[in-house]
C-alpha positions as CSV (number, residue, x, y, z in Angstrom):
1,X,-14.5,10.4,6.7
2,X,-17.5,8.5,8.1
3,X,-18.5,7.6,11.7
4,X,-20.2,4.4,12.7
5,X,-21.9,3.8,16.1
6,X,-20.4,1.0,18.2
7,X,-21.8,-0.3,21.5
8,X,-24.0,2.8,22.3
9,X,-23.1,6.2,23.5
10,X,-22.2,5.0,27.0
11,X,-20.0,2.1,26.0
12,X,-16.8,4.1,25.4
13,X,-14.9,2.8,22.3
14,X,-11.2,3.2,23.4
15,X,-8.7,0.8,21.8
16,X,-8.8,-0.6,18.3
17,X,-6.8,-3.1,16.3
18,X,-7.1,-5.4,13.3
19,X,-7.5,-9.0,14.2
20,X,-6.2,-12.1,12.3
21,X,-9.8,-12.8,11.2
22,X,-10.0,-9.6,9.0
23,X,-12.1,-7.7,11.5
24,X,-11.5,-4.7,13.7
25,X,-11.6,-5.4,17.5
26,X,-12.5,-2.6,19.8
27,X,-12.4,-2.2,23.6
28,X,-15.5,-0.7,25.2
29,X,-13.9,0.8,28.3
30,X,-17.1,2.0,30.1
31,X,-19.3,-1.0,29.5
32,X,-16.7,-3.8,30.0
33,X,-17.2,-5.3,26.5
34,X,-15.2,-6.1,23.4
35,X,-16.7,-5.4,20.0
36,X,-15.9,-7.1,16.7
37,X,-16.5,-4.8,13.7
38,X,-16.5,-6.1,10.1
39,X,-16.1,-3.2,7.6
40,X,-18.4,-3.1,4.5
41,X,-16.9,-4.9,1.5
42,X,-15.1,-2.9,-1.2
43,X,-17.6,-1.2,-3.5
44,X,-20.3,-1.1,-0.8
45,X,-22.7,1.9,-1.0
46,X,-22.4,5.0,1.1
47,X,-25.2,3.9,3.4
48,X,-23.8,0.5,4.2
49,X,-22.6,0.1,7.8
50,X,-20.2,-2.4,9.3
51,X,-21.4,-5.5,11.0
52,X,-20.9,-5.1,14.8
53,X,-20.9,-8.0,17.4
54,X,-20.5,-7.1,21.0
55,X,-19.1,-9.6,23.6
56,X,-19.6,-8.9,27.3
57,X,-16.7,-9.6,29.7
58,X,-17.0,-11.1,33.1
59,X,-17.0,-7.7,34.8
60,X,-18.7,-4.5,33.4
61,X,-16.2,-2.4,35.4
62,X,-13.0,-4.1,34.3
63,X,-12.0,-1.2,32.0
64,X,-10.8,-2.9,28.9
65,X,-8.3,-0.5,27.4
66,X,-5.6,-1.3,24.7
67,X,-6.0,-4.4,22.5
68,X,-3.6,-6.2,20.2
69,X,-3.3,-9.4,18.2
70,X,-1.5,-12.2,20.0
71,X,0.9,-14.8,18.6
72,X,-1.8,-17.5,19.3
73,X,-4.4,-16.1,16.9
74,X,-6.5,-14.5,19.7
75,X,-6.8,-10.9,20.8
76,X,-5.2,-9.7,24.0
77,X,-6.1,-6.6,26.0
78,X,-5.4,-4.8,29.2
79,X,-8.1,-4.5,31.9
80,X,-7.1,-1.2,33.6
81,X,-9.7,-1.2,36.3
82,X,-9.4,-4.7,37.7
83,X,-5.6,-5.1,36.9
84,X,-5.9,-8.2,34.7
85,X,-4.8,-9.1,31.2
86,X,-7.7,-10.3,29.0
87,X,-7.7,-12.7,26.1
88,X,-10.6,-13.2,23.6
89,X,-10.8,-15.6,20.7
90,X,-12.1,-14.6,17.3
91,X,-15.3,-16.5,18.2
92,X,-15.8,-14.3,21.3
93,X,-14.7,-16.6,24.1
94,X,-12.9,-14.6,26.8
95,X,-10.7,-15.3,29.8
96,X,-8.3,-13.2,31.9
97,X,-5.2,-13.5,34.0
98,X,-4.2,-11.4,37.1
99,X,-1.0,-9.5,37.3
100,X,1.1,-10.4,40.4
101,X,1.4,-6.9,41.8
102,X,-1.8,-5.5,43.2
103,X,-3.4,-2.4,41.6
104,X,-1.0,-2.5,38.6
105,X,-3.2,-0.5,36.3
106,X,-2.2,-2.3,33.1
107,X,-2.5,-0.1,30.0
108,X,-0.3,-0.7,26.9
109,X,0.1,-4.2,25.4
110,X,2.0,-5.6,22.5
111,X,3.1,-8.9,21.1
112,X,6.9,-9.3,21.5
113,X,9.3,-10.9,19.2
114,X,9.7,-13.8,21.8
115,X,6.2,-15.2,21.3
116,X,4.8,-13.6,24.5
117,X,2.7,-10.6,25.3
118,X,4.2,-7.6,27.1
119,X,2.3,-4.9,29.0
120,X,2.8,-1.8,31.1
121,X,1.8,-1.4,34.7
122,X,1.0,2.3,34.9
123,X,0.5,2.4,38.7
124,X,3.4,0.2,39.7
125,X,6.3,1.2,37.4
126,X,6.6,-2.3,36.0
127,X,6.7,-4.0,32.6
128,X,5.2,-7.5,32.5
129,X,5.7,-10.4,30.2
130,X,2.8,-12.8,29.9
131,X,3.0,-16.1,28.0
132,X,0.0,-17.4,25.9
133,X,-0.6,-19.8,28.8
134,X,-1.0,-16.9,31.2
135,X,2.3,-17.1,33.1
136,X,3.4,-13.6,34.1
137,X,6.9,-12.2,34.9
138,X,7.3,-8.6,36.0
139,X,10.3,-6.3,35.6
140,X,10.6,-3.1,37.7
141,X,11.6,0.2,36.1
142,X,14.8,1.9,37.4
143,X,12.7,4.8,38.7
144,X,9.4,5.5,40.5
145,X,6.5,7.6,39.3
146,X,7.3,7.0,35.6
147,X,3.8,6.0,34.6
148,X,4.7,3.5,31.7
149,X,2.0,3.8,29.1
150,X,2.1,2.5,25.5
151,X,4.3,-0.4,24.2
152,X,5.6,-1.2,20.7
153,X,8.3,-3.4,19.1
154,X,11.0,-1.2,17.9
155,X,13.1,-1.5,14.7
156,X,15.9,-3.0,16.8
157,X,13.6,-5.9,17.9
158,X,13.4,-4.7,21.5
159,X,10.2,-3.6,23.3
160,X,9.9,0.2,23.7
161,X,7.5,2.0,26.0
162,X,6.5,5.6,26.7
163,X,7.3,6.8,30.3
164,X,4.6,9.4,30.6
165,X,5.6,11.1,33.9
166,X,9.4,10.5,33.5
167,X,9.3,12.4,30.2
168,X,11.2,9.6,28.5
169,X,11.0,6.5,26.4
170,X,12.1,3.1,27.8
171,X,13.8,0.3,26.0
172,X,13.1,-3.2,27.3
173,X,15.4,-6.0,26.3
174,X,14.1,-9.6,26.0
175,X,15.6,-10.2,29.4
176,X,13.6,-7.4,30.9
177,X,16.5,-4.9,31.2
178,X,15.3,-1.3,30.9
179,X,17.2,1.6,29.4
180,X,15.8,5.1,29.8
181,X,16.0,7.6,26.9
182,X,15.0,11.2,28.1
183,X,13.1,13.5,25.9
184,X,14.3,17.1,25.3
185,X,11.1,19.0,26.0
186,X,10.1,19.2,29.7
187,X,6.5,18.0,30.4
188,X,6.2,16.3,27.0
189,X,4.3,13.4,28.7
190,X,4.5,10.8,25.9
191,X,1.6,8.3,25.5
192,X,1.1,6.7,22.1
193,X,4.0,4.8,20.4
194,X,4.5,3.1,17.1
195,X,7.3,1.8,14.9
196,X,7.3,3.6,11.6
197,X,8.2,2.2,8.2
198,X,11.3,4.5,8.2
199,X,13.0,2.5,10.9
200,X,12.2,5.0,13.7
201,X,9.9,5.1,16.7
202,X,7.1,7.7,16.5
203,X,5.3,8.9,19.6
204,X,2.6,11.3,20.7
205,X,3.6,14.0,23.3
206,X,0.2,14.7,24.9
207,X,1.7,17.3,27.2
208,X,3.7,19.2,24.6
209,X,1.2,19.1,21.8
210,X,3.8,17.5,19.5
211,X,4.8,14.3,17.8
212,X,8.3,12.9,18.4
213,X,10.6,10.7,16.4
214,X,13.4,8.6,17.9
215,X,16.0,6.6,15.9
216,X,17.5,3.9,18.2
217,X,21.2,3.7,18.4
218,X,23.0,0.6,19.6
219,X,24.5,1.1,23.0
220,X,23.4,4.7,23.4
221,X,20.8,7.5,23.5
222,X,18.7,7.6,20.4
223,X,18.5,10.8,18.4
224,X,15.2,12.6,19.1
225,X,13.3,15.0,16.9
226,X,10.1,16.7,18.0
227,X,7.5,18.2,15.6
228,X,5.0,20.7,17.3
229,X,1.4,20.6,16.2
230,X,-0.3,23.7,15.0
231,X,-2.5,23.6,18.1
232,X,-0.4,23.3,21.3
233,X,-3.5,22.1,23.2
234,X,-4.4,19.3,20.7
235,X,-3.3,16.6,23.2
236,X,-2.1,13.9,20.7
237,X,-2.9,10.5,22.2
238,X,-2.4,7.4,20.0
239,X,-0.4,6.9,16.9
240,X,0.0,4.3,14.2
241,X,2.2,3.8,11.2
242,X,0.5,4.1,7.8
243,X,1.2,1.2,5.4
244,X,3.9,1.6,2.7
245,X,7.3,3.2,2.6
246,X,7.2,7.0,3.1
247,X,3.6,6.9,4.2
248,X,4.2,8.5,7.6
249,X,1.9,8.0,10.7
250,X,-1.6,8.9,11.7
251,X,-2.5,10.1,15.2
252,X,-5.5,11.1,17.3
253,X,-5.9,14.6,18.8
254,X,-7.9,14.0,21.9
255,X,-8.0,17.7,22.9
256,X,-8.4,19.0,19.4
257,X,-11.2,16.6,18.2
258,X,-9.1,15.8,15.1
259,X,-7.1,13.1,13.4
260,X,-3.6,14.1,12.2
261,X,-1.1,12.8,9.7
262,X,2.6,13.4,9.9
263,X,5.0,12.7,7.0
264,X,8.5,11.2,7.5
265,X,9.9,14.7,7.2
266,X,7.5,16.1,9.9
267,X,4.9,17.7,7.7
268,X,1.5,17.7,9.6
269,X,-2.0,17.6,8.1
270,X,-5.0,17.7,10.4
271,X,-8.6,16.5,9.8
272,X,-11.5,17.7,12.0
273,X,-13.9,15.0,13.2
274,X,-17.6,15.3,12.1
275,X,-19.0,15.2,15.7
276,X,-17.9,17.7,18.4
277,X,-16.3,16.4,21.6
278,X,-16.0,12.8,20.2
279,X,-12.9,12.1,22.2
280,X,-10.6,10.2,19.8
281,X,-8.3,7.7,21.4
282,X,-7.0,4.5,19.8
283,X,-6.1,4.3,16.1
284,X,-5.3,1.5,13.7
285,X,-5.0,0.6,10.1
286,X,-8.0,-1.6,9.3
287,X,-8.3,-4.8,7.2
288,X,-9.7,-2.6,4.4
289,X,-6.6,-0.5,4.3
290,X,-8.3,2.6,5.8
291,X,-7.4,4.3,9.0
292,X,-9.9,3.7,11.9
293,X,-10.0,5.6,15.2
294,X,-12.0,4.8,18.3
295,X,-14.2,7.7,19.5
296,X,-15.0,7.4,23.2
297,X,-18.3,9.3,22.6
298,X,-19.6,6.0,21.0
299,X,-18.3,5.4,17.5
300,X,-15.6,4.4,15.1
301,X,-14.4,6.8,12.4
302,X,-13.0,5.6,9.1
303,X,-10.6,7.6,6.9
304,X,-9.9,6.1,3.5
305,X,-6.3,6.3,2.3
306,X,-5.2,7.1,-1.2
């Protein structure tokens, strides 16, 4: 496990994803910037560091948060503080699009199977669809105060989101119809969400100190299994599927200053981070096949996989 500084200690690396150009793309939530990080080539020495390029956005206080590859070859990201959706090309040219509802607080974002981007509006209980031309359609949730957070495409081809304060997952059809799937543990407060290689949805329960698994069922409530972490106060935050069948998922423990791995059967292994209070948030599988996590204290951490 190695850490690499990105953007300075005050920049706040938060979201991370692998772009179509073979680089990592990182949101710097505090400095209003996007970083492009090229990992060292295979066989590089222990002292070799990634190449880092930082692209300022048009507002230092826009709060870039979660980032994902778009269907148009660009990277798309949420701007939580100024309620816009950002787009940046692999050459670093950025633009943004406002959401129709004021003070939306966009957070999660994912490319849908319909060739558009989908995002959550944390503050307004809405899910939005945005085309690559920037046209936005919003769909209200069937409840208030749900605090929709992360988004992922499920094994059934629908969009799924975590409903942090509703203690549930939501399924969003291509037409914008939302079905709510309650979780069994009160106060679980799900945040991170990913589609595993086992055909299930895996999610981080930041309030319960657990990782959950849901298998979608056509026309009904999915079967949910929850796996408590050894540290109830670990506050798991983001989660990503590891590559390969049976490889499980990796997740960040924001409160525990660790990364964790969960097997398809629910076996949990934890890895302490080298720097105290590093605040791990986003996590992704990098272009080099390793797991990378964004540390809000100012770095990326790399964990090689077997």
